[in-house]
C-alpha positions as CSV (number, residue, x, y, z in Angstrom):
1,M,30.8,8.5,28.2
2,W,28.7,5.4,28.7
3,F,25.5,7.4,28.7
4,K,26.4,9.1,25.4
5,L,27.3,5.8,23.9
6,S,24.0,4.3,25.0
7,V,22.1,7.2,23.6
8,C,23.8,6.8,20.3
9,V,23.2,3.1,20.2
10,L,19.5,3.6,21.0
11,A,19.2,6.3,18.4
12,A,20.7,4.0,15.8
13,L,18.4,1.2,16.7
14,V,15.3,3.4,16.5
15,A,16.5,4.8,13.2
16,A,17.0,1.3,11.9
17,K,13.5,0.3,12.9
18,I,12.0,3.3,11.2
19,E,14.0,2.6,8.1
20,A,12.9,-1.0,8.1
21,A,9.2,-0.2,8.4
22,K,8.6,0.6,4.8
23,V,5.5,1.0,2.8
24,V,5.6,-1.1,-0.4
25,C,3.0,0.2,-2.9
26,Y,1.8,-2.0,-5.8
27,Y,0.7,-0.2,-8.9
28,D,-1.2,-2.0,-11.8
29,G,0.2,-0.4,-14.9
30,D,-2.9,-1.3,-16.9
31,S,-4.9,1.2,-14.8
32,Y,-3.3,3.8,-17.0
33,F,-5.5,2.5,-19.8
34,R,-8.8,2.5,-17.9
35,D,-11.5,4.9,-18.9
36,G,-12.6,8.1,-17.1
37,R,-12.0,8.4,-13.4
38,A,-10.5,5.0,-13.2
39,K,-7.4,6.0,-15.3
40,V,-4.4,6.3,-13.0
41,T,-1.4,8.2,-14.5
42,S,2.1,8.7,-13.1
43,E,1.0,12.3,-12.2
44,D,-1.8,10.8,-10.1
45,L,0.8,8.7,-8.2
46,K,2.7,11.8,-7.0
47,P,0.7,12.3,-3.8
48,A,1.4,8.7,-2.8
49,L,5.2,9.4,-2.9
50,A,4.8,10.9,0.6
51,Y,3.8,7.4,1.8
52,C,5.6,4.9,-0.4
53,N,9.1,3.7,0.0
54,Q,8.8,1.4,-2.9
55,I,6.5,1.2,-5.9
56,I,6.1,-2.2,-7.5
57,Y,5.0,-2.0,-11.1
58,G,2.8,-4.8,-12.3
59,W,2.6,-6.8,-14.3
60,Y,5.1,-8.8,-16.3
61,G,4.9,-12.4,-17.2
62,I,6.8,-15.2,-19.0
63,G,7.1,-15.2,-22.8
64,S,7.0,-18.2,-25.1
65,D,10.8,-18.3,-25.2
66,N,11.3,-18.4,-21.4
67,D,12.1,-14.7,-21.2
68,I,10.3,-11.8,-19.4
69,D,7.2,-10.6,-21.2
70,T,5.2,-7.4,-20.7
71,L,1.5,-8.1,-20.1
72,G,-1.5,-6.2,-21.2
73,K,-1.4,-2.9,-22.9
74,S,1.9,-1.9,-21.2
75,D,3.7,-3.6,-24.2
76,S,2.4,-0.9,-26.5
77,D,4.5,2.2,-27.4
78,K,2.3,4.3,-25.2
79,G,2.7,1.7,-22.4
80,K,6.4,1.7,-22.6
81,V,6.5,5.5,-22.3
82,H,4.3,5.2,-19.2
83,I,6.6,2.7,-17.6
84,R,9.5,5.2,-18.0
85,A,7.3,7.9,-16.5
86,V,6.7,5.7,-13.4
87,T,10.4,4.9,-12.9
88,A,11.1,8.6,-13.4
89,L,9.2,9.4,-10.2
90,K,12.5,8.8,-8.5
91,K,13.5,12.2,-9.6
92,T,10.7,13.6,-7.5
93,S,11.4,11.3,-4.6
94,P,15.1,10.4,-4.6
95,N,14.8,7.7,-1.9
96,L,12.0,5.9,-3.8
97,K,12.7,2.4,-5.2
98,V,10.7,1.1,-8.2
99,L,10.6,-2.6,-8.8
100,L,8.9,-4.7,-11.5
101,S,6.7,-7.6,-10.6
102,I,6.4,-10.9,-12.5
103,G,3.3,-13.1,-12.3
104,G,0.8,-12.0,-9.6
105,W,-2.1,-14.0,-11.2
106,A,-2.1,-11.4,-14.0
107,D,-0.4,-13.8,-16.5
108,K,-3.3,-16.0,-17.3
109,E,-2.0,-17.8,-20.4
110,D,-0.5,-21.3,-19.8
111,V,0.3,-20.9,-16.2
112,D,2.1,-24.2,-16.2
113,K,5.0,-22.4,-17.8
114,Y,5.8,-21.1,-14.3
115,L,6.7,-24.6,-13.4
116,T,8.4,-25.7,-16.7
117,L,10.7,-22.7,-16.7
118,L,12.1,-23.8,-13.4
119,E,13.0,-27.2,-14.5
120,T,16.3,-26.6,-16.5
121,P,19.3,-24.3,-15.7
122,E,19.2,-23.1,-19.3
123,R,15.7,-21.8,-19.0
124,R,16.3,-20.2,-15.7
125,T,19.5,-18.5,-16.9
126,K,17.8,-17.1,-20.0
127,F,15.0,-15.8,-17.9
128,A,17.3,-14.2,-15.3
129,N,19.3,-12.5,-18.0
130,S,16.2,-11.1,-19.7
131,V,14.9,-9.8,-16.4
132,A,18.2,-8.1,-15.6
133,K,18.1,-6.4,-19.0
134,K,14.6,-5.2,-18.5
135,V,15.5,-3.8,-15.1
136,D,18.4,-1.9,-16.7
137,D,16.5,-0.7,-19.8
138,Y,13.7,0.9,-17.8
139,G,15.5,2.1,-14.7
140,F,14.0,-0.3,-12.2
141,D,15.6,-0.9,-8.9
142,G,14.8,-4.6,-8.6
143,V,12.4,-7.5,-9.1
144,D,9.4,-8.9,-7.3
145,L,8.8,-12.6,-8.1
146,A,5.1,-13.1,-7.6
147,W,5.4,-16.6,-8.9
148,E,2.2,-18.3,-10.1
149,F,2.5,-21.7,-8.4
150,P,-0.6,-23.8,-8.4
151,P,-3.0,-22.6,-5.7
152,D,-4.3,-24.8,-2.9
153,K,-7.8,-26.1,-3.3
154,E,-10.5,-24.5,-1.3
155,P,-11.5,-26.5,1.9
156,K,-14.6,-28.5,1.5
157,E,-17.6,-27.0,3.3
158,R,-20.2,-28.8,5.4
159,G,-22.6,-25.8,5.3
160,I,-22.6,-22.3,6.5
161,F,-22.5,-23.2,10.2
162,G,-20.8,-26.5,9.9
163,S,-17.1,-27.1,10.3
164,L,-15.1,-24.9,7.9
165,W,-12.0,-26.7,9.0
166,H,-13.2,-30.1,7.7
167,G,-10.9,-31.4,5.0
168,T,-8.3,-28.6,5.1
169,K,-5.6,-30.8,6.6
170,K,-5.4,-32.7,3.3
171,I,-4.8,-29.5,1.2
172,F,-1.5,-29.6,-0.7
173,S,-0.8,-27.9,-4.0
174,G,-3.7,-29.0,-6.1
175,D,-3.5,-31.7,-8.7
176,R,-1.6,-29.8,-11.3
177,D,1.9,-30.1,-9.8
178,K,3.1,-33.7,-9.8
179,N,6.6,-32.8,-8.4
180,P,6.3,-29.9,-5.9
181,E,9.5,-30.8,-4.0
182,A,11.6,-30.5,-7.2
183,H,10.0,-27.2,-8.0
184,R,10.7,-25.9,-4.6
185,E,14.4,-26.6,-5.0
186,Q,14.4,-25.2,-8.6
187,F,12.7,-22.0,-7.4
188,S,15.4,-21.5,-4.8
189,A,17.9,-21.9,-7.6
190,L,16.1,-19.3,-9.7
191,A,16.2,-16.8,-6.8
192,R,19.9,-17.4,-6.3
193,E,20.7,-17.1,-10.0
194,L,18.5,-14.0,-10.4
195,K,20.0,-12.3,-7.4
196,A,23.5,-13.0,-8.8
197,V,22.7,-10.9,-11.9
198,L,21.0,-8.2,-9.8
199,R,23.5,-7.9,-7.0
200,P,26.3,-6.1,-8.9
201,K,24.2,-3.0,-9.4
202,G,22.6,-3.2,-5.9
203,H,19.2,-4.2,-7.2
204,L,16.6,-5.8,-4.9
205,L,15.0,-9.2,-5.0
206,S,11.5,-9.5,-3.5
207,I,9.5,-12.8,-3.2
208,S,5.7,-12.5,-3.1
209,N,3.6,-15.3,-1.6
210,L,0.4,-15.0,-3.6
211,P,-3.0,-15.9,-2.0
212,H,-3.5,-19.6,-1.7
213,V,0.0,-20.6,-2.7
214,N,1.3,-23.0,-0.2
215,N,4.5,-21.5,1.3
216,T,5.5,-24.7,3.0
217,V,5.4,-26.6,-0.3
218,Y,7.2,-24.0,-2.5
219,Y,9.4,-21.8,-0.4
220,D,12.5,-23.1,1.3
221,I,13.1,-20.1,3.4
222,P,16.5,-20.9,4.9
223,I,17.8,-21.5,1.3
224,L,16.1,-18.4,-0.1
225,N,17.2,-16.0,2.8
226,P,20.7,-15.1,1.4
227,S,19.2,-14.1,-1.9
228,V,16.0,-12.4,-0.8
229,D,15.6,-8.8,0.4
230,Q,12.0,-9.0,1.4
231,Y,9.1,-11.5,1.6
232,I,5.7,-9.9,0.7
233,I,2.9,-12.0,2.1
234,H,-0.3,-11.3,0.1
235,S,-2.5,-11.8,3.2
236,Y,-5.9,-11.1,1.6
237,D,-8.5,-12.9,-0.6
238,F,-8.8,-15.7,1.9
239,R,-12.4,-15.9,0.9
240,T,-13.6,-14.7,-2.5
241,P,-16.6,-15.2,-4.7
242,D,-14.5,-17.1,-7.1
243,R,-13.5,-19.7,-4.5
244,T,-16.6,-19.7,-2.3
245,P,-19.4,-18.4,-4.6
246,K,-22.1,-19.8,-2.2
247,Q,-20.7,-18.3,1.0
248,A,-19.8,-14.7,1.7
249,D,-17.3,-14.1,4.5
250,Y,-14.5,-11.9,5.7
251,S,-11.9,-11.7,2.9
252,A,-8.8,-10.4,4.8
253,P,-9.1,-10.9,8.6
254,L,-6.1,-9.8,10.7
255,Y,-6.7,-12.5,13.3
256,F,-8.4,-15.9,13.4
257,P,-12.2,-15.4,13.3
258,Q,-14.0,-18.0,15.4
259,N,-15.1,-21.2,13.6
260,R,-13.1,-20.4,10.5
261,V,-10.0,-22.0,8.8
262,P,-7.2,-21.4,11.3
263,F,-4.5,-20.4,8.8
264,Q,-6.7,-18.0,6.7
265,N,-5.7,-14.7,8.4
266,V,-2.8,-12.3,8.4
267,E,-1.3,-13.3,11.7
268,A,-1.2,-17.0,10.9
269,M,0.5,-16.4,7.5
270,A,3.2,-14.2,8.9
271,D,3.8,-16.5,11.8
272,K,4.3,-19.4,9.4
273,F,7.0,-17.5,7.6
274,I,8.8,-16.7,10.8
275,K,8.6,-20.3,12.0
276,K,10.1,-21.4,8.7
277,G,13.1,-19.2,9.2
278,A,12.3,-15.7,7.8
279,T,13.6,-12.9,9.9
280,P,10.9,-10.3,11.0
281,D,12.6,-7.4,9.3
282,K,12.1,-9.2,5.9
283,I,8.4,-9.8,6.4
284,I,6.0,-7.4,4.6
285,I,2.3,-8.1,5.2
286,A,-0.2,-6.8,2.6
287,V,-3.4,-4.9,2.8
288,P,-5.9,-4.7,0.0
289,T,-7.4,-1.4,-1.3
290,F,-10.5,-3.2,-2.6
291,G,-13.5,-5.2,-1.5
292,R,-14.7,-8.6,-2.5
293,T,-18.4,-8.7,-3.3
294,W,-21.1,-11.4,-3.3
295,A,-24.6,-11.3,-4.6
296,I,-27.2,-12.0,-1.9
297,D,-30.8,-12.9,-2.1
298,S,-33.7,-13.9,0.2
299,D,-31.9,-17.1,1.3
300,S,-29.1,-14.9,2.7
301,G,-31.2,-13.7,5.7
302,K,-31.6,-10.1,6.9
303,T,-28.8,-9.6,9.4
304,G,-25.8,-9.5,7.0
305,Q,-23.7,-11.2,9.6
306,P,-21.0,-13.5,8.0
307,P,-20.7,-16.2,7.0
308,L,-23.9,-16.1,5.0
309,V,-25.5,-17.8,2.0
310,A,-24.5,-16.1,-1.2
311,D,-25.3,-16.4,-4.9
312,G,-22.0,-15.9,-6.7
313,K,-20.2,-12.7,-7.6
314,G,-21.5,-9.2,-7.0
315,K,-22.1,-7.0,-10.0
316,E,-19.2,-5.1,-11.6
317,G,-18.3,-1.6,-10.4
318,T,-18.9,1.5,-12.4
319,Y,-15.1,2.1,-13.0
320,T,-13.3,-1.2,-12.4
321,K,-15.8,-3.2,-14.3
322,T,-14.9,-6.5,-12.7
323,E,-17.5,-8.8,-11.2
324,G,-16.9,-9.7,-7.5
325,L,-14.6,-6.7,-6.9
326,L,-15.0,-3.0,-6.0
327,S,-12.3,-0.5,-5.5
328,Y,-12.3,1.4,-2.2
329,Y,-13.3,4.6,-4.2
330,E,-16.3,2.6,-5.5
331,I,-17.3,1.6,-2.0
332,C,-16.7,4.6,0.2
333,P,-19.3,7.0,-1.4
334,H,-22.1,4.6,-0.8
335,L,-21.5,3.7,2.9
336,V,-24.0,4.8,5.5
337,T,-24.5,4.0,9.2
338,S,-28.0,2.8,9.7
339,S,-29.9,1.1,12.5
340,S,-32.0,-0.6,9.9
341,A,-30.9,-3.5,7.7
342,K,-32.7,-1.8,4.8
343,V,-31.0,1.1,3.0
344,D,-32.3,3.1,0.1
345,G,-31.1,3.0,-3.5
346,V,-27.5,2.1,-4.1
347,L,-26.4,2.8,-0.5
348,L,-24.6,0.2,1.6
349,R,-25.1,-0.3,5.3
350,K,-21.7,-0.2,6.9
351,V,-20.9,-2.6,9.7
352,P,-17.5,-1.6,11.3
353,D,-15.3,-3.9,13.3
354,P,-14.4,-2.2,16.6
355,S,-12.0,-5.0,17.5
356,K,-10.2,-4.7,14.2
357,R,-9.8,-8.5,14.2
358,A,-11.9,-9.5,11.2
359,G,-12.5,-6.3,9.2
360,A,-15.5,-4.2,8.1
361,Y,-18.3,-5.3,5.8
362,A,-21.2,-3.6,4.2
363,Y,-24.4,-4.9,2.6
364,R,-27.7,-4.1,0.9
365,L,-30.6,-6.4,1.1
366,P,-32.3,-7.3,-2.2
367,G,-35.2,-4.9,-3.1
368,K,-35.4,-2.4,-5.9
369,E,-31.7,-2.9,-6.3
370,D,-29.9,-6.2,-6.3
371,G,-28.6,-7.5,-2.9
372,I,-24.9,-7.3,-2.3
373,W,-22.5,-8.1,0.5
374,V,-19.0,-6.6,0.6
375,S,-15.9,-7.5,2.7
376,Y,-13.5,-4.6,2.4
377,E,-10.5,-2.8,3.8
378,D,-11.0,0.7,5.2
379,P,-8.3,3.1,6.5
380,E,-9.1,2.1,10.1
381,Q,-8.5,-1.6,9.4
382,A,-5.4,-0.8,7.4
383,A,-4.1,1.2,10.3
384,A,-4.6,-1.7,12.7
385,K,-2.6,-4.0,10.4
386,A,0.2,-1.4,10.2
387,L,0.3,-1.2,14.0
388,F,0.4,-5.0,14.1
389,A,3.4,-5.0,11.7
390,R,5.1,-2.3,13.7
391,N,4.6,-4.1,17.0
392,K,6.0,-7.3,15.5
393,N,9.0,-5.5,14.2
394,Y,8.1,-6.6,10.6
395,G,9.8,-5.0,7.6
396,G,6.6,-3.1,6.7
397,V,3.3,-3.3,4.9
398,A,2.4,-3.6,1.2
399,V,-0.6,-1.8,-0.3
400,V,-2.3,-3.7,-3.1
401,D,-2.7,-1.6,-5.0
402,L,-2.6,2.2,-5.5
403,S,-5.0,2.3,-8.4
404,L,-7.8,0.9,-6.2
405,D,-7.3,3.2,-3.3
406,D,-9.2,6.5,-3.4
407,F,-6.5,8.1,-5.4
408,K,-8.5,11.2,-6.3
409,G,-9.7,11.8,-2.7
410,M,-13.4,11.4,-3.7
411,C,-14.5,10.4,-0.2
412,D,-12.7,12.6,2.3
413,G,-10.9,15.0,0.0
414,T,-7.4,13.5,0.7
415,P,-5.9,11.1,-1.9
416,F,-4.8,7.6,-1.0
417,P,-6.5,7.3,2.5
418,I,-5.7,3.6,3.0
419,T,-2.0,4.1,2.0
420,R,-1.8,7.2,4.2
421,A,-3.2,5.3,7.2
422,V,-0.6,2.6,6.7
423,K,2.3,5.0,6.6
424,S,1.1,7.1,9.6
425,N,0.8,4.0,11.8
426,L,4.2,2.5,10.9
427,L,6.1,5.5,12.2
């Protein structure tokens, strides 16, 4: 009898762990309006349903009257039809949850409104009610608050091989927020009030810690815990050409790379949430499906080894058309393994990371083509992060985002290779 009971308890614990280890897949709704091969429709998302427990649809913002506002082309009639097509994917995958996300650095107009909305109960109530209505109108299963708090300033640099840690102890929340303590309390109130209108229908509330938003300043974890179903830690973009245009470096290391800023890695960010009171089962670490790119020149040297001197953003990709960023499907066709630092044409010399601590990078020295250096996530590194999350008993991994993964299977014939690697290593 005792043996049977123990087996049942063990089976229940294993089942609970598997259920908790979810894959949360972000999807940029504006990718539906991209041209050519970059266009991602609800039909294109269907292969990812085998891997995703949640799809988080981005992005929404704050309107001029303190209500939820649809950003980009998703506010058009065509966009609204597409949103319904995405939430309708639940018919294909009945266990799928589809959430909407608010903020996420996609709302670029008057970002101070993310602070002013918090400051009165009336504004918060109006916002919460408008969000609940949007959730009901489009068949969403919950909300992800990717709140656009003022980001930390970048640490001052003493040079490529100097102390990168210099000055970071004085980082707070930038100069824009004069009352961060009050905004922390008010954000907790918003989460509580929003959960109150979501709870009756069983809808989820997710909190996203965006890159460079100080979670100590803005998130009172013990107060948030009763209202929050999951914390998504956007553990990437630690170094980007926007923040460090003159220095190329690993953008999303799993562990602390030597001689870098100690808290700019996945492990440190997750540990910080745990120490502040978050339970491991609510922690979701994020992996990017894109690379950050820097232009390099003769001053960058010939080894490609980071950190190295850079000259601003790399050129825009063929499909994503954004300087300083390439989707994985824009990177993977050009990767080659070469014993020489020089590669021909538009190829990129791949430098893998056998330790999986810092991540892969690729580069092309300047010649007939412009020089470029890319820090990127590949399926192998994504798998390592999924294993890390599983071993820590975290709630899962977020993929940011589906539209930048190789959704057509251009490289190895299988769609969504990064998302697939995450799922297979969480089981």
